[in-house]
N, C-alpha and C positions, 0 to 999 in steps of 0.2 A: 392625210389619209387617216380614215377611223377604221378601228378594229372592233368588232362586236365580240364581247366577252359572255360567256355562259353566265348565267345569274348566280350560281353557287360560287364562281370564281370572283364576280364583281362584289358579292357580299364578304367573302373572306377578304378581300383587299380593304373594303371598308372598315372591317372589324380591326384590321392590323393599323389602318391610318388612325382610328380613333385611340387605339391603345399607344401608339407613339405620341399622339397628341398630349396625352396626360403626362407624358414623362419630361417633356420640355418645360423648363422654367423660366419665366420672363427674368430679364436682367434687372436686379435690383440696385439702385443707387440709394444710399443712405447719406443724407445731409451731415456734414460735419457739425458736432456740437459747438454752440457759440456760447461759452460759459459766462462771458463779460457782455453779452447783448444787452442793450439798454442801460448798461453800467458803465462802460468805457467811453470817454468824451475826449476829445481832442483839445487841449488847452489852447493851442494856437488861434483857433477859429471857433471854439465853443460849439463844435458839432459832435455828434456821436459818431463813434468809429465802429465800422461793420467788419464782420468776418468774411473773408473770401478766401480763395485757394488758387493755386496753380499746379499742374501736373507735369511732371517729367517722367516719362515711362510709366511704371506701375505705382510710382511714388506720389502722394498728394501732400502738398506744402501749404498748411494753413497759416494765414496771417490777418492781422487787423489792419484796416487803413481808414483814413478820414473820409467820412461820407460826402464832405463838401469837395475834397480832392478828387474823389472818385467820381462824382457826378459833374464836375466842371473839369478844369485843367489841373493836373498834379502840380503844376507850378504855383497854383492858387493858394496853397498850404504849405509852410515849412516842415510840417510833421511828415516824416515818411512812414512807411509801413513797419510794423513790428510783429515779430513771430508770435503765433497765437500761443504755442505751447509754452515758450518762456514766460511770457506775461501772466498766462493763467496759473502756472506753478507758482510764480513769485506772490501773486496776489492770493492765492489759496495759503500759501505758507504764512504769509503775514497775518492773515485773518484768523488761522488756527493758532497762531503763536500769541495772538493777543493777550496781554495779561497773564502769560505763562499757561495758557489753557491747551497748549500742545499735548500735554501729558493726559489729557483727558479725552482727546479725539484720536482715532485711528488715523493712519495716514491717508492723505487725501485721494491717493489712487485707488484706495479699497472702495471709494464710492463710485457708482456708475455716474454718467455724465449727467443725467437729469438730476441725480442727487447732490452732485457738485455744484450745478447751476442752482438749484434750490437754497443750498447752505449759503452761497454767496449773496443771492438776492435777499436773503433774511438778515444778513448782516451788514451789506454795504449799500450805502446811499448812491456813491458816485466814485468812479476812478478817473483821475485826471492825468492825461498822459501829455507831456511837452515834448516832442520830438525834438525841437531846436536844442534844449539842454540835456535831452534824455531824463528829464525828471518825472517822477511817478508819485502821485498823491492819492491816497485812499481814505475816503471819508465814509466812516461807519454810521450806521443808523443810530440815533440817539437812544432808542429802547434798548437795542442790543449792548450799549455801552453800559447802561444801568444794570442789566441782567448780568453782565460777565464779572462785576465787581464783588 
């Protein structure tokens, strides 16, 4: 059933609809920062580790997982996932404390995520993680080692 509205009522409804349309904001999803992207490698199978996450309720838990295990069967690689925040904080702490330089740098949390990632990529060649033993090795870039001395 159709009801015909007077033209002025129709126009007022259109104005209200347009006004309401501007108020709604699209849902924005922000990808979690991967500070060790392209730097973190699985020692067990020599594959890069990639950032992923799981959500439980409103909480998002970030972790790195071996890309080989993620693409195939998780049983193909003995390295299990590692919490992203823990390994990122550990690596950042080690890099900033290299040669006693921690006193010249502000706490790593004072940098935004893109600054943190830039800082790491300027200083680190590769981070190797062996989940079988829980070993972590940080290979610094040669230029950075010379500049730090």
